RODOMAR-140154 format. One record per residue (C-alpha): x, y, z. Coordinates in nm, 3 decimals. Each point is the difference from the previous one (the first is absolute). Layout:
REM RODOMAR-140154
NODE|xx|yy|zz
NODE|X|Y|Z
...
END
This chain:
REM RODOMAR-140154
NODE|xx|yy|zz
NODE|-3.659|-3.239|-11.903
NODE|0.177|0.265|0.209
NODE|0.374|-0.058|0.046
NODE|0.195|0.111|0.307
NODE|0.376|-0.032|0.046
NODE|0.124|-0.014|0.360
NODE|0.364|0.101|0.048
NODE|0.195|0.083|0.315
NODE|0.074|0.353|-0.115
NODE|-0.222|0.132|-0.282
NODE|0.257|0.275|-0.064
NODE|0.241|-0.268|-0.124
NODE|-0.244|-0.113|-0.271
NODE|0.169|0.131|-0.314
NODE|-0.225|-0.145|-0.266
NODE|-0.283|0.193|-0.161
NODE|-0.275|-0.261|-0.022
NODE|-0.341|0.141|-0.085
NODE|-0.317|-0.117|0.169
NODE|0.175|-0.147|0.305
NODE|-0.005|0.141|0.355
NODE|0.327|0.000|0.198
NODE|-0.039|-0.019|0.379
NODE|0.201|-0.092|0.311
NODE|-0.065|-0.318|0.206
NODE|-0.124|0.194|0.303
NODE|-0.267|0.167|-0.212
NODE|-0.128|-0.329|-0.136
NODE|0.006|-0.165|0.344
NODE|-0.156|0.281|0.205
NODE|-0.209|0.222|-0.228
NODE|-0.363|-0.118|-0.002
NODE|-0.048|0.132|-0.353
NODE|0.203|-0.289|-0.137
NODE|-0.160|-0.273|0.212
NODE|-0.342|0.065|-0.156
NODE|0.109|0.012|-0.365
NODE|-0.135|-0.261|-0.240
NODE|0.141|-0.144|-0.322
NODE|0.362|0.087|0.079
NODE|0.334|-0.161|-0.078
NODE|0.282|0.072|0.242
NODE|0.361|-0.015|-0.122
NODE|0.213|-0.044|0.311
NODE|0.350|0.133|-0.071
NODE|0.112|0.028|0.362
NODE|0.366|-0.091|0.047
NODE|-0.070|-0.216|0.309
NODE|-0.249|-0.288|-0.015
NODE|0.120|-0.170|0.318
NODE|-0.261|-0.154|0.228
NODE|-0.222|0.263|0.169
NODE|0.182|0.292|-0.161
NODE|-0.194|0.282|-0.166
NODE|0.070|-0.155|-0.342
NODE|-0.143|-0.331|0.122
NODE|-0.312|0.169|0.134
NODE|-0.065|0.193|-0.322
NODE|-0.059|-0.325|-0.188
NODE|-0.174|-0.168|0.294
NODE|-0.256|0.278|0.048
NODE|-0.044|0.037|-0.375
NODE|-0.121|-0.361|-0.007
NODE|-0.227|0.060|0.300
NODE|-0.152|0.304|-0.171
NODE|-0.076|-0.190|-0.317
NODE|0.269|0.190|-0.192
NODE|0.237|-0.189|-0.231
NODE|0.359|0.029|0.128
NODE|0.315|-0.076|-0.197
NODE|0.186|-0.166|0.154
NODE|-0.251|-0.178|0.222
NODE|0.098|-0.131|0.341
NODE|0.073|-0.351|-0.130
NODE|0.260|0.145|-0.237
NODE|0.147|0.218|0.273
NODE|0.052|-0.299|0.224
NODE|0.145|-0.197|-0.291
NODE|0.271|0.263|-0.042
NODE|0.104|-0.062|0.362
NODE|-0.022|-0.380|-0.014
NODE|0.324|-0.162|-0.113
NODE|-0.157|-0.342|-0.045
NODE|-0.263|0.138|-0.235
NODE|0.264|0.188|-0.197
NODE|0.165|-0.339|-0.057
NODE|-0.331|-0.137|-0.130
NODE|-0.009|0.284|-0.254
NODE|0.363|-0.067|-0.089
NODE|-0.081|-0.366|-0.067
NODE|-0.304|0.081|-0.212
NODE|0.203|0.244|-0.218
NODE|0.311|-0.219|-0.007
NODE|0.030|-0.042|-0.379
NODE|-0.066|0.366|-0.072
NODE|0.254|0.112|0.261
NODE|0.272|-0.226|-0.143
NODE|-0.074|0.119|-0.352
NODE|0.006|0.373|0.076
NODE|0.300|0.003|0.233
NODE|0.226|-0.251|-0.178
NODE|0.228|0.270|-0.150
NODE|0.072|0.172|0.333
NODE|0.358|-0.065|0.112
NODE|-0.025|0.092|0.368
NODE|-0.157|-0.218|0.271
NODE|-0.253|0.263|0.112
NODE|-0.249|0.209|-0.195
NODE|-0.265|0.253|0.106
NODE|-0.298|0.067|-0.224
NODE|-0.217|0.309|0.044
NODE|-0.365|-0.062|-0.082
NODE|-0.179|0.327|-0.074
NODE|-0.374|-0.059|-0.040
NODE|0.077|-0.342|-0.151
NODE|0.267|0.132|-0.240
NODE|0.373|0.071|-0.022
NODE|0.217|0.252|-0.182
NODE|0.176|-0.289|-0.180
NODE|-0.227|-0.180|-0.247
NODE|0.163|-0.342|0.051
NODE|-0.134|-0.010|0.357
NODE|-0.356|0.119|-0.066
NODE|-0.152|-0.350|-0.017
NODE|0.161|-0.100|0.331
NODE|-0.117|0.326|0.157
NODE|-0.356|-0.061|-0.115
NODE|-0.005|-0.350|0.148
NODE|0.139|0.121|0.333
NODE|-0.255|0.279|0.005
NODE|-0.280|-0.241|-0.086
NODE|0.085|-0.208|0.306
NODE|0.059|0.284|0.247
NODE|-0.195|0.300|-0.139
NODE|0.237|0.247|0.173
NODE|0.035|0.313|-0.218
NODE|0.363|0.076|0.086
NODE|0.211|-0.304|0.076
NODE|0.366|-0.104|0.004
NODE|0.079|-0.370|-0.042
NODE|0.337|-0.145|0.097
NODE|0.124|-0.313|-0.178
NODE|0.303|-0.209|0.097
NODE|0.183|-0.272|-0.194
NODE|0.051|-0.330|0.182
NODE|0.160|-0.298|-0.178
NODE|-0.054|0.168|-0.338
NODE|-0.373|0.051|0.073
NODE|-0.164|0.334|0.062
NODE|-0.252|0.024|0.285
NODE|-0.212|0.287|0.125
NODE|0.144|0.075|0.343
NODE|-0.224|0.284|0.121
NODE|-0.221|0.286|-0.107
NODE|-0.052|0.341|0.155
NODE|-0.192|0.315|-0.075
NODE|0.162|0.303|-0.161
NODE|-0.055|0.344|0.153
NODE|-0.059|0.285|-0.244
NODE|0.326|0.169|0.100
NODE|0.184|-0.329|-0.065
NODE|-0.067|0.012|-0.374
NODE|0.316|0.103|-0.189
NODE|-0.028|0.340|-0.168
NODE|0.066|-0.141|-0.347
NODE|-0.286|-0.252|0.045
NODE|-0.262|0.265|0.080
NODE|-0.108|0.077|-0.362
NODE|-0.056|-0.373|-0.060
NODE|-0.184|-0.045|0.328
NODE|-0.229|0.293|-0.080
NODE|-0.096|-0.165|-0.330
NODE|-0.051|-0.336|0.172
NODE|-0.217|0.172|0.260
NODE|-0.215|0.166|-0.268
NODE|-0.062|-0.335|-0.168
NODE|-0.066|-0.172|0.333
NODE|-0.252|0.249|0.135
NODE|-0.180|0.016|-0.334
NODE|-0.098|-0.368|0.028
NODE|-0.354|-0.103|0.079
NODE|0.084|-0.356|0.107
NODE|0.284|-0.153|0.195
NODE|0.080|-0.367|-0.059
NODE|0.098|-0.256|0.265
NODE|0.056|-0.377|-0.035
NODE|-0.273|-0.225|0.128
NODE|0.084|-0.316|0.188
NODE|-0.069|-0.355|-0.121
NODE|-0.053|-0.320|0.204
NODE|-0.014|-0.381|0.014
NODE|-0.129|-0.273|0.246
NODE|-0.031|-0.200|0.329
NODE|0.294|0.016|0.246
NODE|-0.072|0.211|0.308
NODE|0.252|0.172|0.229
NODE|-0.115|0.121|0.343
NODE|0.241|0.265|0.129
NODE|0.062|0.018|0.376
NODE|0.268|0.157|0.219
NODE|0.107|-0.171|0.322
NODE|0.107|0.339|0.140
NODE|-0.343|0.162|-0.047
NODE|-0.117|0.103|0.351
NODE|-0.368|0.004|-0.106
NODE|-0.052|-0.232|-0.297
NODE|-0.345|0.020|-0.162
NODE|-0.056|-0.378|0.027
NODE|0.093|-0.245|0.275
NODE|0.155|-0.340|-0.073
NODE|-0.334|-0.181|0.006
NODE|-0.144|0.245|-0.254
NODE|0.303|-0.043|-0.227
NODE|-0.054|-0.375|0.007
NODE|-0.366|0.048|-0.093
NODE|0.097|0.222|-0.293
NODE|0.245|-0.267|-0.112
NODE|-0.260|-0.277|0.031
NODE|-0.272|0.188|-0.188
NODE|0.240|0.106|-0.275
NODE|0.112|-0.360|-0.049
NODE|-0.364|-0.105|-0.011
NODE|-0.062|0.207|-0.314
NODE|0.319|-0.092|-0.182
NODE|0.282|0.221|0.128
NODE|0.347|-0.125|0.086
NODE|0.073|0.213|0.306
NODE|0.331|0.112|0.147
NODE|0.059|0.226|0.298
NODE|0.272|0.247|-0.097
NODE|0.196|0.264|0.192
NODE|0.174|0.330|-0.088
NODE|0.321|-0.176|-0.102
NODE|-0.193|-0.180|-0.277
NODE|-0.044|0.315|-0.210
NODE|0.204|-0.132|-0.293
NODE|-0.217|-0.314|-0.016
NODE|-0.325|0.190|-0.046
NODE|-0.017|-0.049|-0.376
NODE|-0.048|-0.375|0.057
NODE|-0.355|0.062|0.130
NODE|-0.329|0.091|-0.162
NODE|-0.160|0.168|0.300
NODE|0.124|0.178|0.313
NODE|-0.198|0.040|0.322
NODE|0.163|0.237|0.248
NODE|-0.056|-0.089|0.365
NODE|0.242|0.234|0.174
NODE|-0.056|0.363|0.092
NODE|0.028|0.212|-0.315
NODE|0.179|0.328|-0.055
NODE|0.117|0.181|-0.311
NODE|0.346|0.036|0.151
NODE|0.082|-0.366|0.061
NODE|0.019|-0.338|-0.171
NODE|-0.378|-0.050|-0.019
NODE|-0.040|0.276|-0.258
NODE|0.303|-0.122|-0.194
NODE|-0.152|-0.349|-0.015
NODE|-0.338|0.136|-0.110
NODE|0.150|0.233|-0.259
NODE|0.219|-0.268|-0.150
NODE|-0.293|-0.241|-0.008
NODE|-0.212|0.254|-0.186
NODE|0.281|0.084|-0.242
NODE|0.038|-0.369|-0.087
NODE|-0.373|-0.065|-0.039
NODE|-0.028|-0.197|0.325
NODE|-0.338|0.030|0.170
NODE|0.052|0.163|0.340
NODE|-0.196|0.083|0.313
NODE|0.081|0.265|0.115
NODE|0.062|0.187|-0.322
NODE|0.268|0.271|0.002
NODE|-0.273|0.258|-0.060
NODE|-0.192|-0.118|0.306
NODE|0.313|0.002|0.218
NODE|0.095|0.347|-0.115
NODE|-0.347|0.149|0.044
NODE|-0.101|-0.166|0.326
NODE|0.330|0.024|0.185
NODE|0.010|0.378|-0.016
NODE|-0.258|0.186|0.207
NODE|0.070|0.328|-0.178
NODE|-0.115|-0.161|-0.324
NODE|-0.306|-0.153|0.166
NODE|-0.100|0.325|0.169
NODE|0.019|0.188|-0.329
NODE|-0.179|-0.278|-0.190
NODE|-0.288|-0.013|0.249
NODE|-0.029|0.380|0.011
NODE|-0.009|0.042|-0.378
NODE|-0.266|-0.272|-0.030
NODE|-0.217|0.119|0.292
NODE|0.047|-0.316|0.206
NODE|-0.072|0.065|0.371
NODE|0.309|-0.007|0.223
NODE|0.097|0.173|0.325
NODE|0.068|0.370|-0.047
NODE|0.347|-0.021|-0.152
NODE|0.294|0.228|-0.078
NODE|0.307|-0.072|-0.209
NODE|0.253|0.182|0.214
NODE|0.323|0.162|-0.112
NODE|0.229|0.259|0.156
NODE|-0.208|0.291|-0.133
NODE|-0.339|-0.103|0.137
NODE|0.084|-0.181|0.325
NODE|-0.123|0.302|0.199
NODE|-0.351|-0.068|-0.135
NODE|-0.035|-0.344|0.163
NODE|-0.151|0.111|0.331
NODE|-0.244|0.257|-0.150
NODE|-0.110|-0.257|-0.260
NODE|-0.004|-0.329|0.193
NODE|0.016|0.095|0.365
NODE|0.164|-0.213|0.268
NODE|0.043|-0.286|0.049
NODE|0.079|-0.091|-0.359
NODE|0.182|-0.282|-0.177
NODE|0.325|0.029|-0.198
NODE|0.105|-0.269|-0.246
NODE|0.308|-0.073|-0.203
NODE|-0.107|-0.057|-0.362
NODE|0.115|-0.363|-0.005
NODE|-0.100|-0.105|0.352
NODE|-0.164|-0.341|0.041
NODE|-0.148|-0.205|0.284
NODE|-0.025|0.321|0.210
NODE|0.379|0.052|-0.016
NODE|0.094|0.359|-0.083
NODE|-0.342|0.120|0.120
NODE|0.002|0.243|0.295
NODE|-0.276|0.161|0.203
NODE|0.096|0.342|0.134
NODE|-0.191|0.174|0.278
NODE|0.185|0.329|0.050
NODE|0.165|0.269|-0.210
NODE|0.339|-0.105|0.139
NODE|-0.060|-0.364|-0.094
NODE|-0.110|0.110|-0.346
NODE|0.314|0.205|-0.065
NODE|0.236|-0.271|0.128
NODE|-0.171|-0.276|-0.199
NODE|-0.007|0.206|-0.320
NODE|0.371|0.074|0.036
NODE|0.076|-0.372|0.026
NODE|-0.229|-0.101|-0.288
NODE|0.126|0.270|-0.238
NODE|0.345|-0.161|0.026
NODE|-0.149|-0.301|-0.180
NODE|-0.239|0.159|-0.250
NODE|-0.064|0.341|-0.161
NODE|-0.375|-0.053|0.039
NODE|-0.194|-0.129|0.301
NODE|-0.365|-0.096|0.044
NODE|-0.193|0.167|0.282
NODE|-0.356|-0.108|0.082
NODE|-0.263|0.086|0.253
NODE|-0.023|-0.251|0.284
NODE|-0.314|-0.214|0.002
NODE|-0.019|-0.277|0.259
NODE|-0.218|-0.307|-0.057
NODE|-0.010|-0.331|0.185
NODE|0.085|-0.187|-0.320
NODE|0.096|0.042|-0.364
NODE|-0.171|-0.187|-0.280
NODE|0.232|-0.193|-0.231
NODE|-0.166|-0.085|-0.331
NODE|0.186|-0.253|-0.214
NODE|-0.042|0.062|-0.372
NODE|0.113|-0.231|-0.281
NODE|-0.042|0.107|-0.363
NODE|-0.270|0.251|0.091
NODE|-0.203|-0.235|0.226
NODE|-0.022|-0.025|0.379
NODE|0.144|-0.331|0.125
NODE|0.007|0.061|0.377
NODE|-0.087|0.259|0.262
NODE|0.154|0.030|0.346
NODE|-0.024|0.232|0.296
NODE|0.344|0.069|0.149
NODE|-0.026|0.133|0.356
NODE|0.251|0.237|0.156
NODE|0.283|-0.148|0.206
NODE|-0.063|0.001|0.375
NODE|0.035|0.352|0.140
NODE|0.120|0.134|-0.334
NODE|-0.141|0.213|-0.283
NODE|0.119|-0.228|-0.282
NODE|-0.050|-0.363|-0.104
NODE|0.371|-0.064|0.063
NODE|0.186|0.117|0.310
NODE|0.365|-0.047|-0.089
NODE|0.113|0.113|0.346
NODE|-0.179|-0.287|0.170
NODE|0.217|-0.269|0.158
NODE|-0.249|-0.284|-0.042
NODE|-0.154|-0.140|-0.317
NODE|-0.343|0.001|0.165
NODE|0.012|0.377|0.040
NODE|0.179|0.078|-0.329
NODE|-0.305|-0.069|-0.217
NODE|-0.368|0.059|0.054
NODE|-0.270|-0.264|-0.039
NODE|-0.193|-0.067|-0.322
NODE|-0.316|-0.148|-0.136
NODE|-0.084|-0.109|-0.353
NODE|-0.339|0.105|-0.141
NODE|-0.198|-0.123|-0.303
NODE|0.007|0.268|-0.270
NODE|-0.379|0.026|0.000
NODE|0.012|0.114|0.364
NODE|0.242|0.285|-0.069
NODE|-0.164|0.343|-0.045
NODE|-0.051|0.057|-0.372
NODE|0.177|0.338|-0.001
NODE|0.312|-0.162|0.153
NODE|0.014|-0.249|-0.288
NODE|-0.082|0.261|-0.262
NODE|0.275|0.244|0.101
NODE|0.252|-0.286|0.034
NODE|-0.065|-0.127|-0.352
NODE|0.012|0.352|-0.142
NODE|0.336|0.070|0.169
NODE|0.146|-0.324|-0.138
NODE|-0.123|0.077|-0.350
NODE|0.211|0.316|0.003
NODE|0.311|-0.211|0.058
NODE|-0.073|-0.279|-0.251
NODE|-0.286|-0.196|-0.152
NODE|0.147|-0.324|0.128
NODE|0.240|-0.118|0.269
NODE|-0.017|-0.073|0.373
NODE|-0.065|0.283|0.246
NODE|-0.099|0.058|0.360
NODE|-0.189|0.322|0.069
NODE|0.004|0.145|0.352
NODE|-0.315|0.197|0.077
NODE|-0.125|0.177|0.312
NODE|-0.366|0.067|0.066
NODE|-0.033|0.348|0.155
NODE|-0.342|0.147|0.081
NODE|-0.157|-0.271|-0.213
NODE|0.209|0.080|-0.309
NODE|0.302|-0.183|-0.147
NODE|0.341|0.161|-0.038
NODE|0.291|-0.170|-0.174
NODE|0.315|-0.029|0.210
NODE|0.212|-0.175|-0.261
NODE|0.004|-0.252|-0.283
NODE|0.253|-0.283|0.048
NODE|0.145|-0.183|-0.300
NODE|0.137|-0.284|0.217
NODE|-0.284|-0.075|0.243
NODE|0.042|-0.236|0.291
NODE|-0.139|-0.346|-0.065
NODE|0.071|-0.214|0.304
NODE|-0.139|-0.345|0.070
NODE|-0.261|0.035|0.271
NODE|-0.072|0.368|-0.067
NODE|-0.098|0.116|-0.350
NODE|-0.086|-0.358|-0.100
NODE|-0.227|-0.050|0.302
NODE|-0.315|-0.030|-0.213
NODE|0.118|-0.114|-0.345
NODE|0.273|-0.239|0.122
NODE|0.191|-0.153|-0.294
NODE|-0.231|0.167|-0.250
NODE|0.169|0.335|0.069
NODE|0.340|-0.135|-0.106
NODE|-0.150|-0.172|-0.301
NODE|-0.160|0.324|-0.122
NODE|0.334|0.181|0.003
NODE|0.191|-0.280|-0.169
NODE|-0.272|-0.036|-0.263
NODE|0.035|0.373|-0.071
NODE|0.370|-0.050|-0.079
NODE|-0.079|-0.294|-0.226
NODE|-0.271|0.196|-0.183
NODE|0.241|0.286|-0.064
NODE|0.256|-0.237|-0.150
NODE|-0.261|-0.154|-0.228
NODE|-0.124|0.344|-0.105
NODE|0.354|0.094|-0.102
NODE|0.039|-0.321|-0.197
NODE|-0.328|0.068|-0.178
NODE|0.115|0.349|-0.095
NODE|0.332|-0.138|-0.130
NODE|-0.175|-0.268|-0.208
NODE|-0.234|0.254|-0.153
NODE|0.302|0.200|-0.115
NODE|-0.097|0.329|0.160
NODE|0.247|0.283|-0.029
NODE|0.259|0.006|0.279
NODE|0.055|0.376|0.003
NODE|-0.179|0.232|0.237
NODE|-0.057|0.365|-0.087
NODE|-0.012|0.230|0.299
END
């Protein structure tokens, strides 16, 4: 397997590691040679992993390209999430107390270099921290409170932040690290039968209305779940449940991802999974994933400062610009003139280093194909809002004009190529889970607009044909996943995943 190290400034890489390429983030993100490589592991040593930074996108696009990034995006987000750091602190409690008991001060910083440390007494703790976070260069801060040590925060270490006297050790650690063929991560466990449904009263466009939430609750109870509606402030109670069903708009940068990630880390069955949230909520990832796998989509560019001049020659005008994490048509702009294009790009680049640009293709409606565990469970046509080019018109003053009409269609009446491309797109995200695929039919051929991890299921809309059966299918899927986990645990299968 080819190994590539991505660092902010390759000239600062001081270690002579054979058989490894050293490149800058901009090369990996923008050079087509790297997007088409196969059988590659990407070691992301960027100093900044913050949301939508270049370091963040290196790991995100590596996953979309089928490369194997370390750290992956889940780990990157974990580094930023204080609540998840506390989960790690709790899980390593005994080891932390044991290794830090002789320290006299009330604060201690531990440098984790490729899972190791220059002091042998801390190597085991470093390995466990690295196993959880998979960040090659990490600094962990511990504080003592009431005679107990806790992990307060973690942050990445830049290459020029490594003390000079540590460099010979770090070079040896790096040699050992990059010589590995396998990289070990813990695999989550699980148990059984209490269901939490996460909502947020402040969500302006929740994926399920109150009647639908009641139907989910009723169908879950029917098959043996004790159901509780929970809210963001209930994060610390999550471990009391066996399954989590997220029914508020998801994003990797808010509480929905933190809930999903904690659920997965504790072996709690969850829809939507953190992987699904991460992959579906970012249109840069989806665009790259669809391109690499030859899935039809509108002519698409991943735009950055160096190629923005190519938008008009490539896509023409009008065209559509999208923030990577836009949802429900928010953060999606149609531009008609060069002046509009420049002004909109300027505004969007303030929020993200990369932007999606697509050719404009108008249709009277979009197909929405609901997919559960690789099978179609509903199909709807969503019509454009009155006098508007999108399904949602957020500038409308009346509810009647904000959303377009809909109709629900039996799956057997949907064109076969629409269903085929929808199922294929979902399979690239995950083999199971709940998705809604938006598809346009242009000149008789399907093109994927996006894959949604948190599809709308409203009473009176998506359930128009199946009625209560739709809710029962989804709840049964959660129950089946719990029972599958229990079966694995009873059979004593190994709980370590090699990646």
